[in-house]
C-alpha positions in Angstrom: -31.4 -8.3 -10.7 -29.1 -9.9 -13.4 -26.7 -12.8 -12.6 -23.8 -10.3 -12.7 -25.7 -7.9 -10.4 -26.3 -10.7 -8.0 -22.6 -11.8 -8.2 -21.5 -8.2 -7.5 -23.8 -7.7 -4.6 -22.5 -10.9 -3.0 -18.9 -9.7 -3.6 -19.7 -6.4 -1.9 -21.1 -8.2 1.2 -18.0 -10.4 1.2 -15.8 -7.4 0.8 -17.4 -5.6 3.7 -17.2 -8.7 6.0 -13.6 -9.3 5.2 -12.2 -5.9 5.0 -14.5 -4.0 7.3 -14.2 -1.1 4.9 -15.4 0.1 1.6 -13.4 -0.8 -1.6 -12.7 2.7 -2.3 -9.7 2.9 0.0 -7.3 0.6 -1.9 -4.3 2.4 -0.4 -5.4 1.7 3.1 -5.6 -2.1 2.7 -1.9 -2.9 3.4 -2.4 -1.7 7.1 -5.4 -4.2 7.6 -3.4 -7.2 6.6 0.3 -6.4 7.3 1.2 -9.8 8.0 0.3 -10.9 4.3 1.3 -7.7 2.6 4.2 -7.0 0.4 5.0 -4.0 -1.8 7.0 -4.3 -5.1 8.4 -1.3 -7.0 7.9 -1.2 -10.8 11.2 -0.2 -11.9 14.9 -0.6 -10.7 16.2 1.7 -8.0 12.6 2.4 -7.0 12.1 4.9 -10.1 8.6 6.1 -9.9 7.6 6.8 -13.4 8.6 5.1 -16.8 10.3 7.5 -19.2 10.4 5.4 -22.3 8.9 2.3 -24.0 11.7 0.1 -22.4 10.8 1.2 -19.0 7.2 0.7 -19.7 8.0 -2.8 -20.7 9.6 -3.4 -17.3 6.6 -2.0 -15.5 4.2 -4.3 -17.4 6.5 -7.4 -17.1 6.7 -7.0 -13.3 2.9 -6.5 -12.9 2.1 -9.4 -15.2 4.6 -11.7 -13.5 3.1 -11.1 -10.1 -0.5 -11.2 -11.3 0.2 -14.5 -13.1 1.6 -16.0 -10.0 -1.6 -15.0 -8.0 -4.3 -15.6 -10.5 -3.2 -17.9 -13.3 -6.2 -19.7 -14.8 -8.6 -18.1 -12.5 -11.4 -15.5 -12.7 -10.7 -12.3 -11.1 -12.5 -9.1 -10.2 -11.3 -5.9 -11.4 -12.2 -2.8 -9.5 -11.6 0.8 -10.5 -12.3 4.1 -9.0 -13.9 7.5 -10.1 -15.0 10.5 -8.5 -17.8 12.9 -9.3 -20.5 15.0 -7.5 -22.7 13.0 -5.2 -25.3 11.1 -7.1 -23.7 11.4 -10.4 -21.8 8.1 -10.9 -22.6 7.8 -14.6 -20.2 10.6 -15.5 -17.2 8.6 -16.8 -14.7 9.5 -19.5 -14.3 7.5 -22.6 -10.8 6.6 -21.4 -12.3 5.3 -18.1 -14.7 2.9 -20.1 -12.1 2.0 -22.5 -9.7 1.0 -19.7 -12.3 -1.0 -17.8 -14.7 -2.4 -20.4 -17.9 -4.1 -19.0 -17.5 -2.7 -15.7 -20.6 -1.8 -13.5 -21.2 0.6 -10.7 -20.5 -1.4 -7.5 -20.6 1.0 -4.7 -20.0 4.7 -3.7 -18.7 6.4 -0.6 -18.9 10.1 0.1 -15.6 11.9 1.0 -15.5 13.3 4.7 -15.0 16.8 3.3 -17.0 19.0 5.9 -17.8 21.8 3.4 -20.5 20.6 1.1 -19.4 22.9 -1.8 -16.2 20.6 -2.0 -17.9 17.3 -1.2 -17.5 14.5 -3.6 -18.3 10.9 -3.9 -15.8 8.1 -4.7 -17.4 5.4 -7.0 -16.2 1.8 -7.4 -16.8 0.0 -10.7 -16.3 -3.8 -10.9 -16.0 -6.4 -13.7 -15.1 -10.1 -13.6 -12.8 -11.5 -16.1 -10.6 -14.6 -16.8 -7.0 -13.5 -15.9 -4.4 -14.0 -18.6 -1.1 -12.3 -19.0 -1.2 -8.8 -20.6 -5.1 -8.6 -20.5 -5.0 -5.7 -18.3 -1.9 -3.9 -19.8 -3.8 -0.7 -20.9 -5.2 -0.2 -17.4 -1.8 -1.1 -15.7 -0.1 1.5 -18.0 -2.6 4.1 -17.2 -1.9 3.4 -13.4 1.9 3.8 -14.1 1.1 7.2 -15.5 -0.9 8.2 -12.4 -4.0 8.5 -14.7 -6.0 5.7 -13.1 -5.9 5.3 -9.3 -7.6 3.1 -6.8 -7.3 -0.1 -8.9 -7.8 -3.5 -7.2 -7.5 -6.9 -8.8 -8.8 -9.8 -6.6 -9.6 -13.4 -6.8 -13.3 -14.3 -6.5 -12.9 -15.2 -2.7 -11.3 -11.7 -2.1 -8.4 -13.5 -0.2 -5.6 -12.1 -2.5 -5.5 -8.5 -3.6 -3.3 -6.6 -6.1 -3.3 -2.9 -5.8 -1.1 -1.2 -8.5 -0.2 2.3 -8.0 2.2 4.7 -9.8 5.6 3.3 -8.8 4.6 -0.3 -7.9 2.0 -2.6 -6.4 0.7 -3.5 -2.9 0.0 -7.3 -2.8 -1.9 -9.0 0.0 -1.6 -12.8 -0.2 -3.8 -15.5 1.3 -1.3 -16.1 4.2 2.0 -14.9 5.4 3.9 -18.1 4.1 2.7 -17.2 0.4 3.8 -13.6 1.0 7.1 -14.6 2.2 7.7 -16.9 -0.7 6.7 -14.1 -3.3 8.9 -11.6 -1.5 11.8 -13.9 -1.7 11.2 -14.7 -5.5 11.3 -11.0 -6.3 13.8 -9.6 -3.8 15.1 -7.2 -6.4 11.8 -5.4 -6.7 11.5 -4.6 -3.0 12.0 -1.2 -1.5 15.0 -0.5 0.7 12.8 1.5 3.0 12.8 -0.3 6.5 9.0 -0.5 6.4 8.9 -1.9 2.9 7.3 1.3 1.5 
């Protein structure tokens, strides 16, 4: 096994121990650590999708601001998701490879579809990079367009997670005090929904 392969295997073991779940369910993580979770919206007035380059700039600035606060000067894991027939994880589009270069298959999880004709697998791909602002802009822009989904950016201890989605990002911090401080810094990016959604 390569050095990266060993690292990724260790990270998968850590993930399962910390989260008691597979990394393919990014959207479910906020429920697991509600006391450390905050959601930020990507655009003013909770607008879901950018309509022009000025709005894409706002989306990327917000993502990069929070990511830099979480991970400045640190290595991070980038996790992306793909779907295909069971046993066929190698089928990835050129765009998926371009948006997540150097990624390797990390894990797979079959959907719970009872009809075998419609059953698919969800595959997670992982890479580790040194965080620097704008380094993930093509991927984040793809998420903003609802092309890439299931993306997670995490520190190497898997204590802080950033899950961008089309319309914003769910952030899980190391503790509730850190969450509260970040929420206060970016109050203007919060939802008006009573549950923060």
